[in-house]
C-alpha positions, 0 to 999 in steps of 0.5 A: 562348302558349309556355311560360315559360322556367323560368330564374330570370331569366325568372320570371313571378310573379303569373301564373296558368295553368289546366292541364287534365288537371293531375292527371298526365301531360303536364298535371302536367308543364306545371304543374311547369314553370310552377311553376319559372317562378313561375306559379301553377296551377289544376289542372283534371281530371275526378278532383278528388281526384287534381288536389288531390293533384297540386296539393299537390306544387306551391308555388302550385297548387290542384286542381279537379274539372271535367267 
């Protein structure tokens, strides 16, 4: 699935993205882009504390520790 356009006209409210590696780097960048489009995110990472901290910087996200 291509990333949604981040412009206000292309808002995607009500959608949820599961982002692996979401605690930093490319995963966090993708989650930020999704947030600009109104998409909620589940940030999944092997480091649960970092995933939770990263999720706290986004308007509608939660961090999860996954193996």
